[in-house]
LUMMISE-390849 format. One record per atom (N, C-alpha, C): residue number from 0; y, z, x; atom name; residue in three letters. Coordinates in Angstrom, 1 decimal. Example, Ala and Ser with C-alpha at 12.3 -4.5 7.8 and 13.67 -1.06 7.14 Angstrom:
LUMMISE-390849
seq;north;up;east;atom;type
0;-5.7;7.8;13.2;N;Ala
0;-4.5;7.8;12.3;CA;Ala
0;-3.3;7.8;13.2;C;Ala
1;-2.2;7.1;12.8;N;Ser
1;-1.1;7.1;13.7;CA;Ser
1;0.0;7.9;12.9;C;Ser
end
This chain:
LUMMISE-390849
seq;north;up;east;atom;type
0;86.7;47.3;106.8;N;Met
0;87.9;46.2;106.9;CA;Met
0;87.6;44.9;106.1;C;Met
1;88.3;43.9;105.7;N;Gln
1;88.3;43.0;105.5;CA;Gln
1;89.3;42.1;105.8;C;Gln
2;88.7;40.9;105.9;N;Thr
2;89.7;39.5;106.3;CA;Thr
2;89.0;38.5;105.3;C;Thr
3;90.7;37.7;104.9;N;Arg
3;90.4;36.6;104.0;CA;Arg
3;91.2;35.4;104.6;C;Arg
4;90.3;34.3;104.5;N;Ile
4;90.7;33.1;105.1;CA;Ile
4;90.6;31.8;104.2;C;Ile
5;91.9;31.5;103.5;N;Asp
5;91.6;30.6;103.0;CA;Asp
5;91.9;28.8;103.5;C;Asp
6;91.2;28.1;103.6;N;Ile
6;91.6;26.9;104.0;CA;Ile
6;91.6;25.9;103.3;C;Ile
7;93.0;24.8;103.5;N;Ile
7;92.8;24.1;102.6;CA;Ile
7;93.2;22.7;103.0;C;Ile
8;92.7;21.7;102.5;N;Arg
8;92.7;20.3;103.3;CA;Arg
8;94.2;19.5;102.6;C;Arg
9;94.7;18.4;103.5;N;His
9;95.8;18.1;103.2;CA;His
9;95.9;17.2;101.9;C;His
10;96.9;17.0;101.8;N;Gly
10;97.1;16.2;100.5;CA;Gly
10;96.9;14.8;101.1;C;Gly
11;97.1;13.8;100.0;N;Glu
11;96.9;12.3;100.0;CA;Glu
11;97.7;11.8;101.5;C;Glu
12;97.3;11.1;102.5;N;Pro
12;98.1;10.5;103.4;CA;Pro
12;98.1;9.0;103.0;C;Pro
13;99.3;8.6;103.7;N;Glu
13;99.5;7.3;103.7;CA;Glu
13;98.3;6.5;104.5;C;Glu
14;98.0;4.9;104.0;N;Gly
14;97.1;4.0;104.9;CA;Gly
14;95.7;4.0;104.2;C;Gly
15;95.8;4.4;103.0;N;Gly
15;94.5;3.9;102.2;CA;Gly
15;93.2;4.3;102.7;C;Gly
16;92.5;4.1;102.2;N;Asn
16;91.0;4.4;102.9;CA;Asn
16;90.4;3.8;103.7;C;Asn
17;90.9;4.7;105.1;N;Val
17;90.3;4.2;106.1;CA;Val
17;89.5;5.4;106.8;C;Val
18;88.9;5.1;107.9;N;Phe
18;88.3;6.5;108.8;CA;Phe
18;89.9;7.3;109.5;C;Phe
19;90.1;7.7;108.9;N;Arg
19;91.1;8.8;109.7;CA;Arg
19;91.1;10.0;110.2;C;Arg
20;90.7;10.0;111.5;N;Gly
20;90.5;11.4;112.2;CA;Gly
20;91.6;11.3;112.7;C;Gly
21;91.9;10.8;114.3;N;Arg
21;93.2;10.9;114.7;CA;Arg
21;94.3;10.2;114.7;C;Arg
22;93.9;9.1;113.6;N;Thr
22;95.3;8.3;113.2;CA;Thr
22;96.1;9.6;112.7;C;Thr
23;97.4;9.6;112.7;N;Asp
23;98.1;10.5;112.5;CA;Asp
23;99.4;9.8;111.4;C;Asp
24;98.5;9.7;110.5;N;His
24;99.2;9.5;109.0;CA;His
24;100.2;10.5;108.4;C;His
25;101.4;10.0;107.8;N;Ala
25;102.2;11.2;107.3;CA;Ala
25;101.4;11.1;105.6;C;Ala
26;101.8;12.4;104.8;N;Leu
26;101.6;12.4;103.5;CA;Leu
26;102.4;11.4;102.8;C;Leu
27;101.7;10.9;101.5;N;Thr
27;102.4;10.3;100.6;CA;Thr
27;103.4;11.3;99.6;C;Thr
28;104.4;10.6;98.7;N;Ala
28;104.8;11.6;97.7;CA;Ala
28;103.8;12.5;96.8;C;Ala
29;102.8;11.9;96.3;N;Leu
29;101.6;12.2;95.6;CA;Leu
29;100.7;13.3;96.7;C;Leu
30;101.1;13.3;97.5;N;Gly
30;99.8;13.9;98.8;CA;Gly
30;100.4;15.1;99.0;C;Gly
31;102.0;15.3;99.0;N;Gln
31;102.7;16.6;99.2;CA;Gln
31;102.8;17.4;97.7;C;Gln
32;102.8;16.7;96.6;N;Trp
32;102.6;17.1;95.2;CA;Trp
32;101.3;17.9;95.4;C;Trp
33;100.3;17.1;95.7;N;Gln
33;98.8;17.7;95.5;CA;Gln
33;98.8;19.2;96.5;C;Gln
34;99.3;19.3;97.3;N;Phe
34;99.5;20.2;98.3;CA;Phe
34;99.9;21.4;97.6;C;Phe
35;101.2;21.0;96.9;N;Asp
35;102.2;21.7;96.4;CA;Asp
35;101.4;22.6;95.4;C;Asp
36;101.0;21.7;94.1;N;Gln
36;100.1;22.3;93.0;CA;Gln
36;99.2;23.5;93.8;C;Gln
37;98.3;22.5;94.3;N;Arg
37;96.9;24.0;95.0;CA;Arg
37;97.3;25.2;95.4;C;Arg
38;98.6;25.1;96.2;N;Val
38;99.3;26.1;96.9;CA;Val
38;100.1;26.9;95.7;C;Val
39;100.4;26.7;94.8;N;Ala
39;100.7;27.2;93.7;CA;Ala
39;99.8;28.0;92.9;C;Ala
40;98.7;27.3;92.4;N;Arg
40;97.5;27.8;91.8;CA;Arg
40;97.1;29.4;92.5;C;Arg
41;96.9;28.9;93.9;N;His
41;96.0;30.2;94.7;CA;His
41;97.0;30.9;95.3;C;His
42;98.4;30.9;95.6;N;Arg
42;99.3;31.5;96.3;CA;Arg
42;98.7;33.0;96.2;C;Arg
43;98.7;33.4;97.5;N;Ser
43;98.6;34.9;98.0;CA;Ser
43;99.1;35.3;98.8;C;Ser
44;98.8;36.7;99.1;N;Ala
44;99.9;37.5;100.0;CA;Ala
44;99.3;36.6;101.6;C;Ala
45;99.5;35.6;101.6;N;Trp
45;99.3;35.0;103.3;CA;Trp
45;100.2;35.6;104.1;C;Trp
46;99.5;36.2;105.2;N;Gln
46;100.5;36.7;106.7;CA;Gln
46;100.9;35.9;107.4;C;Gln
47;100.0;35.1;107.4;N;Arg
47;100.5;33.4;108.4;CA;Arg
47;99.5;32.3;107.8;C;Arg
48;100.1;31.0;108.8;N;Val
48;99.9;29.7;108.7;CA;Val
48;98.7;29.3;109.9;C;Val
49;97.9;28.5;109.7;N;Ile
49;97.6;28.3;110.8;CA;Ile
49;97.1;26.6;110.5;C;Ile
50;97.7;25.6;111.6;N;Ser
50;97.7;24.1;111.2;CA;Ser
50;97.0;23.2;111.9;C;Ser
51;96.3;22.4;111.6;N;Ser
51;96.3;21.2;112.4;CA;Ser
51;97.3;20.6;112.8;C;Ser
52;97.3;20.1;114.3;N;Pro
52;98.9;19.3;114.8;CA;Pro
52;98.8;18.0;113.8;C;Pro
53;97.7;17.3;113.3;N;Leu
53;98.4;16.3;112.9;CA;Leu
53;99.2;16.3;111.7;C;Leu
54;100.1;15.1;111.6;N;Gln
54;101.2;15.5;110.5;CA;Gln
54;100.9;15.8;109.3;C;Gln
55;99.8;15.1;108.8;N;Arg
55;99.5;15.0;107.4;CA;Arg
55;99.2;17.0;107.1;C;Arg
56;99.0;17.4;108.0;N;Cys
56;98.6;18.5;107.9;CA;Cys
56;100.0;19.4;108.0;C;Cys
57;100.7;19.6;109.7;N;Arg
57;101.6;20.0;110.1;CA;Arg
57;102.6;20.1;109.1;C;Arg
58;103.3;19.0;108.4;N;Gln
58;104.3;19.1;107.3;CA;Gln
58;104.2;19.8;106.6;C;Gln
59;103.2;20.3;105.6;N;Ser
59;102.8;21.1;104.7;CA;Ser
59;103.2;22.1;105.2;C;Ser
60;102.2;22.6;106.2;N;Ala
60;102.4;24.0;106.5;CA;Ala
60;103.7;24.6;107.3;C;Ala
61;104.1;23.7;107.6;N;Gln
61;105.9;24.1;108.2;CA;Gln
61;106.5;24.4;107.0;C;Gln
62;106.6;23.7;106.4;N;Thr
62;107.7;23.8;104.9;CA;Thr
62;107.2;25.3;104.4;C;Thr
63;105.7;25.3;104.1;N;Leu
63;105.2;26.9;103.3;CA;Leu
63;105.5;27.8;104.2;C;Leu
64;105.3;27.8;105.7;N;Ala
64;105.5;28.9;106.4;CA;Ala
64;107.0;29.3;106.4;C;Ala
65;107.9;28.2;106.2;N;Gln
65;109.3;28.6;105.9;CA;Gln
65;109.9;29.1;104.3;C;Gln
66;109.1;28.4;103.8;N;Gln
66;109.4;29.3;102.7;CA;Gln
66;108.7;30.7;102.4;C;Gln
67;107.7;31.0;102.8;N;Leu
67;107.0;32.3;102.9;CA;Leu
67;107.9;33.3;103.9;C;Leu
68;108.5;32.5;105.0;N;Gln
68;108.9;33.5;106.1;CA;Gln
68;107.5;34.0;106.7;C;Gln
69;106.6;33.3;107.0;N;Ile
69;105.6;34.0;108.0;CA;Ile
69;105.5;32.9;109.1;C;Ile
70;104.5;33.7;109.9;N;Pro
70;104.4;32.9;111.0;CA;Pro
70;103.2;31.9;111.0;C;Pro
71;103.9;30.6;111.6;N;Leu
71;102.9;29.2;111.5;CA;Leu
71;102.5;29.1;113.3;C;Leu
72;101.1;28.9;113.1;N;His
72;100.1;28.7;114.5;CA;His
72;99.3;27.2;114.3;C;His
73;100.2;26.2;115.7;N;Ile
73;99.5;24.9;115.4;CA;Ile
73;98.5;25.3;116.3;C;Ile
74;97.1;24.8;116.0;N;Asp
74;95.9;24.9;116.8;CA;Asp
74;95.3;23.4;117.0;C;Asp
75;95.1;23.1;118.0;N;Glu
75;94.4;21.4;118.0;CA;Glu
75;93.3;21.5;117.5;C;Glu
76;92.3;22.8;117.7;N;Arg
76;91.1;22.8;117.4;CA;Arg
76;90.9;22.6;116.1;C;Arg
77;91.8;22.7;115.6;N;Trp
77;91.9;22.4;113.7;CA;Trp
77;91.8;21.0;113.3;C;Trp
78;92.1;20.3;114.5;N;Ala
78;92.2;19.0;114.0;CA;Ala
78;91.0;18.0;113.4;C;Ala
79;91.2;16.8;112.9;N;Glu
79;90.0;16.5;112.3;CA;Glu
79;89.1;15.5;113.3;C;Glu
80;87.9;15.3;113.0;N;Ile
80;87.0;14.4;114.0;CA;Ile
80;87.4;13.4;114.4;C;Ile
81;87.3;12.7;115.8;N;Asp
81;88.1;11.6;116.5;CA;Asp
81;86.4;10.3;116.1;C;Asp
82;87.2;9.5;115.4;N;Tyr
82;86.2;8.2;114.7;CA;Tyr
82;85.9;7.3;116.0;C;Tyr
83;86.7;7.5;117.2;N;Gly
83;86.5;6.3;118.2;CA;Gly
83;87.1;5.1;117.5;C;Gly
84;86.1;3.8;117.9;N;Asp
84;86.3;2.7;117.6;CA;Asp
84;86.7;2.3;115.8;C;Asp
85;86.3;3.7;115.1;N;Trp
85;86.3;3.3;113.7;CA;Trp
85;87.6;3.8;112.9;C;Trp
86;88.7;4.2;114.2;N;Glu
86;89.8;4.8;113.8;CA;Glu
86;90.5;4.0;113.1;C;Glu
87;91.2;4.4;111.8;N;Asn
87;92.1;3.4;111.1;CA;Asn
87;91.6;2.2;110.7;C;Asn
88;90.1;1.8;110.4;N;Gln
88;89.5;0.8;109.9;CA;Gln
88;88.7;0.9;108.3;C;Gln
89;89.3;0.1;107.8;N;Pro
89;88.6;0.3;106.3;CA;Pro
89;87.3;1.4;106.2;C;Pro
90;87.1;1.7;105.4;N;Val
90;85.6;2.5;104.9;CA;Val
90;84.8;1.5;104.5;C;Val
91;85.0;0.8;103.8;N;Asp
91;84.0;-0.4;102.8;CA;Asp
91;83.7;-1.0;103.8;C;Asp
92;84.4;-1.8;105.1;N;Ser
92;84.1;-2.6;106.0;CA;Ser
92;83.1;-2.0;106.9;C;Ser
93;83.1;-0.8;107.4;N;Ile
93;82.6;-0.3;108.3;CA;Ile
93;81.0;-0.3;107.6;C;Ile
94;81.3;0.7;106.2;N;Met
94;80.0;0.7;105.6;CA;Met
94;79.0;-0.2;105.1;C;Met
95;79.5;-1.6;105.2;N;His
95;79.0;-2.6;104.7;CA;His
95;78.4;-3.7;106.0;C;His
96;79.1;-3.1;107.0;N;Asp
96;78.7;-3.9;108.2;CA;Asp
96;77.1;-3.9;108.7;C;Asp
97;76.6;-4.7;108.9;N;Pro
97;75.0;-4.3;109.4;CA;Pro
97;74.9;-4.2;110.8;C;Pro
98;76.2;-4.1;111.7;N;Ala
98;76.3;-4.2;113.1;CA;Ala
98;76.7;-2.6;113.5;C;Ala
99;77.1;-2.2;112.4;N;Gln
99;77.5;-0.3;112.3;CA;Gln
99;76.3;0.1;111.8;C;Gln
100;76.0;1.4;112.5;N;Asp
100;74.9;2.1;112.0;CA;Asp
100;75.5;3.3;111.4;C;Asp
101;76.1;3.2;109.9;N;Ala
101;76.9;3.9;109.3;CA;Ala
101;75.8;5.1;108.5;C;Ala
102;74.7;4.6;108.6;N;Arg
102;73.8;5.8;107.8;CA;Arg
102;73.9;7.0;108.0;C;Arg
103;73.6;7.3;109.1;N;Ala
103;73.6;8.4;110.2;CA;Ala
103;74.5;9.2;109.5;C;Ala
104;75.6;8.8;109.4;N;Leu
104;77.0;9.4;108.7;CA;Leu
104;76.3;10.6;107.8;C;Leu
105;75.5;10.0;106.7;N;Trp
105;75.2;10.6;105.3;CA;Trp
105;73.7;11.0;105.9;C;Trp
106;72.9;10.7;106.6;N;Glu
106;71.1;10.9;106.9;CA;Glu
106;71.1;11.9;107.2;C;Glu
107;72.3;11.8;108.7;N;Asp
107;71.4;12.8;109.6;CA;Asp
107;72.9;13.3;110.3;C;Asp
108;73.8;14.0;109.5;N;Pro
108;75.1;13.9;110.2;CA;Pro
108;75.7;14.8;110.9;C;Pro
109;75.1;16.1;111.2;N;Leu
109;75.2;16.9;112.5;CA;Leu
109;74.8;15.9;113.9;C;Leu
110;73.9;14.9;113.5;N;Asn
110;73.6;14.3;115.4;CA;Asn
110;74.4;13.0;114.8;C;Asn
111;75.6;13.0;114.1;N;Phe
111;76.2;11.3;114.1;CA;Phe
111;77.4;11.4;115.1;C;Phe
112;77.9;10.2;115.4;N;Cys
112;78.8;10.3;116.8;CA;Cys
112;79.2;8.8;116.4;C;Cys
113;80.4;8.3;115.7;N;Ala
113;81.1;6.8;115.8;CA;Ala
113;81.0;6.4;117.2;C;Ala
114;80.8;4.8;117.2;N;Pro
114;81.0;4.5;118.6;CA;Pro
114;82.4;4.8;119.1;C;Pro
115;82.4;5.5;120.4;N;Gln
115;83.5;6.1;121.0;CA;Gln
115;84.2;7.4;120.8;C;Gln
116;83.3;7.5;119.9;N;Gly
116;84.2;8.7;118.8;CA;Gly
116;83.5;10.4;119.6;C;Gly
117;83.9;11.1;118.7;N;Glu
117;83.5;12.7;118.6;CA;Glu
117;82.5;13.2;118.1;C;Glu
118;81.1;13.5;118.9;N;Pro
118;79.9;14.0;118.4;CA;Pro
118;80.2;15.2;117.0;C;Pro
119;79.5;14.9;115.7;N;Val
119;80.0;16.1;115.2;CA;Val
119;79.8;17.5;115.5;C;Val
120;78.8;17.5;116.6;N;Thr
120;78.4;18.8;117.2;CA;Thr
120;79.4;19.5;118.1;C;Thr
121;79.9;18.5;118.4;N;Ala
121;81.1;19.0;119.5;CA;Ala
121;82.4;19.6;118.2;C;Ala
122;82.6;18.6;117.2;N;Leu
122;83.7;19.0;116.5;CA;Leu
122;83.1;20.5;115.5;C;Leu
123;82.1;20.6;115.8;N;Gln
123;81.8;22.3;114.9;CA;Gln
123;81.9;23.0;115.8;C;Gln
124;81.4;22.8;117.3;N;Gln
124;81.5;23.8;118.3;CA;Gln
124;83.2;24.5;118.2;C;Gln
125;84.2;23.0;118.2;N;Arg
125;85.7;23.3;118.5;CA;Arg
125;86.2;24.2;117.3;C;Arg
126;85.6;24.0;116.4;N;Val
126;86.1;24.9;114.7;CA;Val
126;85.7;26.2;114.9;C;Val
127;84.2;26.6;115.3;N;Leu
127;83.9;27.8;115.2;CA;Leu
127;84.6;28.1;116.0;C;Leu
128;84.9;27.8;117.1;N;Ala
128;85.4;28.6;118.3;CA;Ala
128;86.9;29.1;117.8;C;Ala
129;87.8;27.9;117.2;N;Ala
129;88.9;28.3;116.5;CA;Ala
129;88.6;29.6;115.0;C;Ala
130;88.1;29.4;114.4;N;Trp
130;87.5;30.4;113.7;CA;Trp
130;87.2;31.9;114.0;C;Trp
131;86.5;31.8;115.3;N;Asp
131;86.3;32.9;115.9;CA;Asp
131;87.5;33.7;116.5;C;Asp
132;88.6;32.8;117.2;N;Ser
132;89.8;33.3;117.3;CA;Ser
132;90.6;33.6;116.3;C;Ser
133;90.4;33.1;115.4;N;Ala
133;91.3;33.5;114.3;CA;Ala
133;90.9;35.1;113.8;C;Ala
134;89.7;35.2;113.6;N;Leu
134;89.0;36.3;113.1;CA;Leu
134;89.5;37.4;114.0;C;Leu
135;89.3;37.5;115.3;N;Ser
135;89.5;38.3;116.5;CA;Ser
135;91.1;39.0;116.2;C;Ser
136;91.7;37.5;116.1;N;Glu
136;93.5;37.9;116.7;CA;Glu
136;94.2;38.5;115.4;C;Glu
137;93.5;38.2;114.3;N;His
137;93.9;38.6;113.3;CA;His
137;93.0;39.0;111.8;C;His
138;92.0;40.3;112.7;N;Ala
138;91.1;41.1;111.6;CA;Ala
138;92.2;41.6;110.6;C;Ala
139;91.7;41.7;109.3;N;Gly
139;92.1;42.6;108.6;CA;Gly
139;93.6;41.8;108.0;C;Gly
140;94.0;40.8;108.2;N;Glu
140;95.0;39.8;107.6;CA;Glu
140;94.2;38.8;106.5;C;Glu
141;95.5;37.8;106.1;N;His
141;94.8;36.9;104.7;CA;His
141;95.6;35.7;105.3;C;His
142;95.1;34.7;105.8;N;Leu
142;95.3;33.5;106.5;CA;Leu
142;95.1;32.7;105.7;C;Leu
143;96.2;31.3;105.8;N;Leu
143;95.8;30.0;105.5;CA;Leu
143;95.7;29.1;106.6;C;Leu
144;94.9;28.2;106.4;N;Val
144;94.3;27.4;107.4;CA;Val
144;94.9;26.1;106.9;C;Val
145;95.4;25.1;107.2;N;Val
145;95.8;23.8;106.8;CA;Val
145;95.0;22.8;107.8;C;Val
146;94.1;22.1;107.0;N;Cys
146;93.4;21.2;108.3;CA;Cys
146;92.6;20.3;107.4;C;Cys
147;91.5;19.6;107.5;N;His
147;90.7;17.9;106.9;CA;His
147;89.5;18.3;106.1;C;His
148;89.1;17.6;105.5;N;Gly
148;88.0;17.4;105.0;CA;Gly
148;86.5;17.6;105.7;C;Gly
149;86.6;16.7;106.9;N;Gly
149;84.9;16.9;107.9;CA;Gly
149;85.5;18.2;108.6;C;Gly
150;86.4;19.0;108.9;N;Val
150;86.4;20.2;109.7;CA;Val
150;86.0;21.2;108.3;C;Val
151;86.5;21.3;107.4;N;Met
151;86.0;22.1;106.0;CA;Met
151;84.6;21.8;105.9;C;Met
152;83.8;21.1;105.9;N;Arg
152;82.6;20.6;105.4;CA;Arg
152;81.5;21.5;107.0;C;Arg
153;81.8;20.8;108.1;N;Val
153;81.2;21.5;109.2;CA;Val
153;81.5;23.0;109.2;C;Val
154;82.5;23.3;109.0;N;Leu
154;82.7;25.0;109.0;CA;Leu
154;81.6;25.7;107.8;C;Leu
155;81.7;25.3;106.5;N;Ala
155;80.8;25.7;105.4;CA;Ala
155;79.8;25.4;105.8;C;Ala
156;79.2;24.2;106.5;N;Gln
156;78.0;24.4;106.7;CA;Gln
156;77.3;25.7;107.4;C;Gln
157;78.1;25.7;108.5;N;His
157;77.4;26.8;109.5;CA;His
157;77.5;27.9;108.7;C;His
158;79.2;28.3;108.3;N;Leu
158;78.8;30.0;107.5;CA;Leu
158;78.0;30.2;106.3;C;Leu
159;77.8;29.1;105.8;N;Leu
159;77.0;29.5;104.7;CA;Leu
159;75.3;29.1;105.1;C;Leu
160;74.9;28.6;106.1;N;Gln
160;73.7;28.5;106.8;CA;Gln
160;73.1;27.2;105.9;C;Gln
161;73.7;26.2;105.4;N;Leu
161;73.5;25.2;104.4;CA;Leu
161;72.8;24.2;105.4;C;Leu
162;71.5;23.5;104.9;N;Ala
162;71.4;22.0;105.4;CA;Ala
162;72.0;21.3;105.6;C;Ala
163;71.7;20.8;107.1;N;Pro
163;73.3;19.4;107.3;CA;Pro
163;73.3;18.5;106.5;C;Pro
164;72.6;18.2;105.6;N;Gln
164;72.6;16.9;104.8;CA;Gln
164;73.8;17.4;103.4;C;Gln
165;73.5;19.0;103.4;N;Ala
165;74.7;19.7;102.4;CA;Ala
165;76.3;19.2;102.7;C;Ala
166;76.1;18.9;103.8;N;Met
166;78.0;18.6;104.1;CA;Met
166;78.5;17.6;103.6;C;Met
167;77.5;16.8;102.9;N;Asn
167;77.9;15.9;102.4;CA;Asn
167;78.3;15.9;100.6;C;Asn
168;77.6;17.1;100.3;N;Arg
168;77.9;17.4;98.8;CA;Arg
168;78.6;18.5;98.4;C;Arg
169;79.5;18.6;99.4;N;Leu
169;80.7;19.4;99.0;CA;Leu
169;81.9;18.6;98.7;C;Leu
170;82.3;18.9;97.5;N;Ala
170;83.3;18.1;96.9;CA;Ala
170;85.0;18.8;97.9;C;Ala
171;85.4;18.1;98.3;N;Val
171;86.5;18.6;99.4;CA;Val
171;87.3;17.7;99.0;C;Val
172;88.2;17.6;97.7;N;Pro
172;89.1;16.6;98.0;CA;Pro
172;90.5;16.7;98.2;C;Pro
173;91.4;16.0;98.3;N;Tyr
173;93.0;16.1;98.9;CA;Tyr
173;93.3;17.2;98.5;C;Tyr
174;93.5;18.4;99.1;N;Ala
174;94.1;19.6;99.0;CA;Ala
174;93.3;20.5;98.5;C;Ala
175;92.2;20.4;98.5;N;Gly
175;90.6;21.1;98.2;CA;Gly
175;90.9;22.3;98.5;C;Gly
176;90.4;23.5;98.4;N;Leu
176;90.6;25.0;99.1;CA;Leu
176;89.5;25.5;98.6;C;Leu
177;88.6;26.5;99.9;N;Leu
177;88.0;27.2;100.1;CA;Leu
177;88.7;28.3;100.6;C;Leu
178;88.2;29.6;100.1;N;Arg
178;88.3;30.9;100.1;CA;Arg
178;87.1;31.6;100.9;C;Arg
179;87.2;32.3;101.8;N;Phe
179;86.1;32.9;102.8;CA;Phe
179;86.7;34.4;102.9;C;Phe
180;85.7;35.6;102.2;N;Arg
180;86.2;36.9;102.6;CA;Arg
180;85.0;37.3;103.6;C;Arg
181;85.4;37.9;104.6;N;Ile
181;85.0;38.6;105.9;CA;Ile
181;85.0;40.1;105.6;C;Ile
182;83.8;40.5;105.3;N;Asp
182;83.6;42.1;105.4;CA;Asp
182;83.4;42.5;107.0;C;Asp
183;83.9;43.5;107.4;N;His
183;83.4;43.9;108.9;CA;His
183;82.9;45.1;109.0;C;His
184;81.9;45.6;109.6;N;Ser
184;81.4;47.0;109.7;CA;Ser
184;80.7;46.7;110.9;C;Ser
185;79.7;47.6;111.2;N;Glu
185;79.1;47.9;112.5;CA;Glu
185;77.7;48.6;112.3;C;Glu
186;77.0;48.1;113.3;N;Tyr
186;75.7;48.4;113.1;CA;Tyr
186;75.0;48.8;114.5;C;Tyr
187;74.5;49.8;114.8;N;Gln
187;74.2;50.6;116.1;CA;Gln
187;75.0;50.1;117.0;C;Gln
188;76.2;50.5;116.7;N;Gly
188;77.5;50.0;117.8;CA;Gly
188;77.6;48.7;118.0;C;Gly
189;77.2;47.9;117.4;N;Lys
189;77.5;46.4;117.3;CA;Lys
189;78.3;45.9;116.0;C;Lys
190;79.5;45.4;116.6;N;Pro
190;80.1;44.7;115.1;CA;Pro
190;79.5;43.9;114.6;C;Pro
191;79.5;44.1;112.9;N;Gln
191;79.1;43.0;112.1;CA;Gln
191;80.0;42.3;110.9;C;Gln
192;79.5;41.1;110.9;N;Gln
192;80.4;40.5;110.2;CA;Gln
192;79.8;39.8;108.6;C;Gln
193;80.1;40.2;107.4;N;Trp
193;79.6;39.3;106.5;CA;Trp
193;80.6;38.6;105.9;C;Trp
194;79.9;37.3;105.8;N;Ile
194;80.8;36.3;105.0;CA;Ile
194;80.4;35.5;104.0;C;Ile
195;81.9;35.8;103.0;N;Thr
195;81.3;35.3;101.3;CA;Thr
195;82.2;34.3;101.1;C;Thr
196;81.5;33.3;100.5;N;Leu
196;82.4;32.2;99.7;CA;Leu
196;82.9;33.0;98.5;C;Leu
197;84.2;33.1;98.3;N;Glu
197;84.8;33.7;97.5;CA;Glu
197;85.1;32.6;96.1;C;Glu
198;85.7;31.5;96.7;N;His
198;86.3;30.4;95.6;CA;His
198;86.0;29.2;96.4;C;His
199;86.1;28.2;95.5;N;Leu
199;86.1;26.4;96.0;CA;Leu
199;87.0;26.1;95.0;C;Leu
200;87.6;25.4;95.1;N;Asp
200;88.6;24.7;94.0;CA;Asp
200;88.4;23.2;94.3;C;Asp
201;87.5;22.6;93.9;N;Gly
201;87.5;21.2;94.6;CA;Gly
201;87.8;20.2;93.1;C;Gly
202;88.7;20.6;92.6;N;Asn
202;89.1;19.9;91.2;CA;Asn
202;90.2;18.8;91.8;C;Asn
203;90.0;17.5;91.5;N;Asp
203;91.2;16.2;91.4;CA;Asp
203;92.3;16.7;91.2;C;Asp
204;93.1;16.5;91.9;N;Leu
204;94.8;16.9;91.0;CA;Leu
204;95.4;15.4;91.0;C;Leu
205;95.8;15.2;89.8;N;Thr
205;96.9;14.2;89.6;CA;Thr
205;97.9;14.6;89.1;C;Thr
206;98.8;13.8;88.5;N;Pro
206;100.1;14.1;88.0;CA;Pro
206;100.0;14.1;86.8;C;Pro
end
């Protein structure tokens, strides 16, 4: 038996280049166009859509599920990391502020935590719990998950057994897409899963 899970990042949101974790910005018109273009490029026989509750994901997921007439599930565990005090602050300002130790975000990402924010390890734990739930509840189906760049990076790092620093080397632009194939088998009476990254579409989309 095989399960396929396509994971797509939301399109460009409003608000500019800020630390946007739980800040709930809507999509720009370009962002919706990016999502629509990527979906059109990779559209498959999806059987259900799972989405982060944040509107930059939820809006597109709801529209697509309605168009395809398939179920939509909103799952809080697919939400982006909480950047705490950095939420909605310009990235350039934080990165160039000596009072903010932002280097760990790149140098030691799995042990990073923004001030008053969510640790990356906690993000990864809840995302992996969401992944496991999707596999156990919808084994054998083809799913589309609409979520966030940080979510996709921590998931890929774990599933592909990459070095932690490799998370920041994955190009996940707006509406970037990862496709995983999960082959289910059994060995000595225990269920086994072989996970393959079938496709990564990390090209920027511009009109």
